[in-house]
N, C-alpha and C positions, 0 to 999 in steps of 0.2 A: 504494500500500500504506500502510495506516495505521501510524503509529508507536506506540511503547509508551504505555500509558495510565497516568496517575497514579492512585494509590489515591484513592478519593473523598474521604477525610478530608484528604488532602494537597492535592487540587485546591481544596478549600474554604478553604484558608489564604490570608489576605491578608498578604504579607510585612511584617515589623516595619518601621515607619517611624521613622527617627531624627529628632532635633531638627534644625530648619533652621539653616543657617549663612550663608545668603545670601538676598537679597531676590528678588522676582519678576523683577527686571531683571538678576539675577546679581551684583549688588554685594555685597561681603562685609559682614556684620553682626557686631556684638558678640554672641557666642553665649551667651545666657541661656536656652537651650532644652535642654541636655543634662546639667545638674547636675554640670558639671565644676568643679574647684577653680580659682577665678580667680587664685589666688596661685601656680599652677604646682605643681611638686613640690620635694622637698628637694634642696638643692645636692649632697648626698652621693649621692643617687640619680642625678643627672645625671652625676656623676663615674663612678659604677659603669657607667652605660650607655656612657660613652666609653672605658672600659677596654679595652685591646687583647685580642682573642681571635680565634682562627681561625674565621671563619664557615663553614668547610667541616665543622667538627665538630658533631655533634648535641649538643643540650643534655642535661643529666641528665634521663632520662625520669621519674624519681621525685622530682625537686626536693628532694633529701635535705637540703641545707643550709638551704633556705628553710623546709622543714617543721620542722626542728629549731629554728630561730629562732622560728617561730610558736609552737611548743610551749613554748619557754622563756618567751616573752612572756605566754602565757595559761595556763600551767600544764597543758598538755595533752600526753599521750603522742603523739609524732610518728606512731606507728603508727595513730593514730586521726584523722589529718589527710590529706587529699588535695588537691592543687593542680590548678587548671584554667585554661583560657583565659578568664579572667574568671569571675565566679560564674555567669554565664549557662550555660556549658557544664556546670557541676556541677548546676544546677537541672534542665537538660534530662536529664542522666543519672539523677537521682533519680526524675523522673517516668517516664522510660522503663523504669527497673528495676522499678517497682512498680505501674504502671498500663498499661492497654491497652484494646482494643475491649471495650465493655460496662461499663467502669469509669467512675467519676466522680472528678474532681479539683476540690476546693473552694477558692475564694479570695474575698477581699472584692470587692464590686461595683466599687469604685474601688481598683485596685491596679496593679502593674507590668503594662504592656500586653503583656509577653512571656508572662505566665501562661496566657492562653487558647491561645496558640500551642503552648506546651509540651504541653498536653492534646491538642490537635488533631493534633500530630505523631505521637502514638502511637495515634490512633484513639479516645481517651477523650473523655468529655463534660465540658466545663468547667461548673462550677456556681457562680453568684454568691451570696455571702452578702450580704443587704441591709444597708445602712449605717444609722447613726444620726447625723444631721447630717454626712453624708459619711464618717464614720469607721467603722472596723471595730469589732466587739465580740466577746468570747468567746461571748456568748449567741447572737448571730445566726450566727456561724460554726458553732457546734454544731447550731443549728436546721437548717442546710443539709446536714448529714451524713446519709446514708442507708446502707442495707446495701451499696450499690454503691460507696461512697466508699473510695478507696484512698490518696489523698494530700490533705493540706490545706496550702496555701501561704499564708504570712503574711509580708508585708514589714513590718518593724518597726524604725524608723519606716516609715510607709507612703508609697509613691509612686503617685499624684501628690498626695495630700492633705496629707501631712506629719504626720498624727496618729500617736499612739504608744500601744500597749497596755502597761499596767504589768506588772511582774513578777507581781503577783497575778492579773491577767487571763490572762497567758500560762500560768501554772500551772493556772488554772481550765480553760482551753481544753484543755490536755494531759490533765488528769484526766478530762475528759468524753469523750475519744476512746477508741474500742476499741483494744486493743493492736495489732491488725493494720493500723491506719491510720497512715501515716507523717505526722508533723508536720514541715514544713520551715519554719524561721524564717530569713527572708532579712534579714541584718544589713548590707545595703549602706551604710546611713547611720548605723550604730550609733555611730560615733565622734562624730557631731554631736549625739547625743541627750543626752549628759551624765548618763545614768543607766543602770544595768544592768537588763535585762528578765528576767534569770535564764535566758536561753536556753542559754548555754554550760553552765551547771550541769545543766540538764535533759538536754542531749545527753550529758553525762558519766555520768548515772545511769540512763538509759532506753534501751531498744533501738529505740524508734520516734521518735526526735527527731534531726533533722539541722539543723545551723546552717551557713549559708553566709555568707562575707564576701568583700570585694573590696578591691583596691588602686586601684580606679578613682576613688574619690570623695575622701575627705579626704587620701589619700596622693598624689593628683595623677598617677596613672600609668594613666589610662584607655587611652592609646594602646598600652600594653605588654600589655594583656589578661592580668592575673594575678588569680586569685581562689583561695579555699580553702574547704574544708568540713570539719566535724568531726562525729563521731557514733560509734555503736557499731561494732565491727569488722565486723559483717555488712553494715552500710550502706556503710561505706567500701570493703569488698570488692566490693560491687555496683557502685559508681561506678568503681572501678578496672578492672572488666571492660569498661566502656562508654566511658570517656574516651578521647580521642585519644592515640596514642603520641607522645611528645615534644611534648606539648600546650602547654607553657609554654616560650617561647624562652629561650635562654641570657641574653640581655640583660634580658629581663623578670625572670628569677630573680635576677640580680645587682641590678637596680634595686630590686626589692621587698625583698630582704634588707637593702640599705642604708637604704631608706626606713623600714623597720620599726624600725630603731635610732635614727632621728632623732625622738625623742619631743617635742623642743622644737618642731619644725616642725608636727607633728600637733596639738599642743596650741594653738599659735598660730593655725593655720588654723581650728580649731574655735571658738576664742574670738572671732576676728575675724568669723567667720560669724554667731555668736550675736548680736554687737553690731549688725552690719549688718541682720540679720533683725529684730531688735527695733525698730530705727529705721524700717525699711520697713513693718513691720506697723502701727506707730503712724501713719505717713504715710497708709496706706490707711484706717485707722480714722477719720482726719480727713475722709475723703471719704465717710463713711457716709451723709451726707445726700444724696449723689448715687447711692446704691445699690451702692457698692463694699463688699465685705467680705472680709477675709483669714481663712482658716482657720488657727488657731494651729498653728505648725509646729515639729517637733523635728528637722528635716533642713536641707539647704542650699538650700532652695527654699520658696516660698510659693504656695499656691493662692489666687488672687484671684477672687472671684465678682462678676459684674456683674448686679445685680438691679434696675437702674434704667434711665434713658434711654440711658446709654452701654452699648453692647453689647460683648461680648468681641471680636467681629470688628472693630469700629471701634477699640477700644483696641489690638488687635494691629497694625492698619494704622498707627495713630499712632506706635506704638513702632518699627515697621519704618521709617517715614519719618524717625525720629530716629536710626536706625542700630542698632536692637536686634532680635534674634530671640528670641522667647519661644515657649512651647509651648501651642498650642490643641488641645484634645482632644475634638472632637465625636464621634469614633468610640468614645469611652469614656463617652458620655452626659454630657459636660462641655462642651457647646457654649457654655454661658454662663460659662465660666471660662477663666483663663489660669494655667498653671503657670510661675512666673518664678524661674529660678535666681538665687541671691544672687551678685552680682558684687562689685566693689570698692565702697568707701564712696562714691566719686565717681560711679560708674556707677549705683548704686541711688538716689542723690539725684536724678540726672537722670531715671531711670525714673519715680520718684514725681512729679517735676515734670511730665513728659509726661502721666501719667495725670490729674493735677489739671487741667491745661489742657484735656485731652480731655473730662473730666467736666464742667467748667465750660461748655465750648462746647456740649455736648449738651443742657444745661439751658436754653439760650436758645430 
């Protein structure tokens, strides 16, 4: 007897592939493949995680204390905030709430690899907006919108490119969308950008803008799976209908609440990342005669293009041999590129040296 059949749009999904953390031989590698914070998390967040609590008790299902603190930090009514198991759960709920079979979900050609899966999970069609030198633009995103479009997803800064739309471009994008189309601005890397793209202000004023954020990146709490979103009451109500019950653990809520208050750690992490990124981009620029090019980044990673004799595959192998895992994304049309998370100063100096040696060797 045949078993249950998957829905055809579910059967077509290839599961999300996380960044590698070990080599082909199983040896552990320095993980520069998942855009984690190399400096860990705030000490007060660690203390909050260690705080005694009865694990038999359910967490606050509405994360009230955390939502109140987020509201205070950003000037948002907590009633317009919802917390989730990372921003990924909230992105999924947003797409599920407003798109389905026969609908379209638009996102940049090069963007978070979860986006196509979000569309496929609800039977919608994912539509790529074509890039300009790998970067998204308001013009190309709007050009991809059709009468079937229900959701537009924009990661700003973008992953895996690292590019960023300005506040003017975000405003232009929103102004060009029909009112019934939901604009989701994914701010996973916003704290690294150093400038406001106006997304939170748009979400406060309009009924069709949702902003998502996460504690996984600059806050260093990726393992605790805590994210949040803000938007109009109708949007938040829709997500609350779909999100998991007790979706954010008690420890995650405590850690995120503590981390939010340690602005010194957040600022120091962002500043160190910017300095390391600047030095690494300069090191790649010095290899331009070997065909290496870094796309200017506003995040905690750099996309390096290999347009000469040294291929991305060979560079990845050289880095793995030196003990580093980076992200190769041929499935996203970036087989000639590596996305490299910014590690510590010493780690990135070694990565740059490995690339230089590999590039020099390939030129012989």
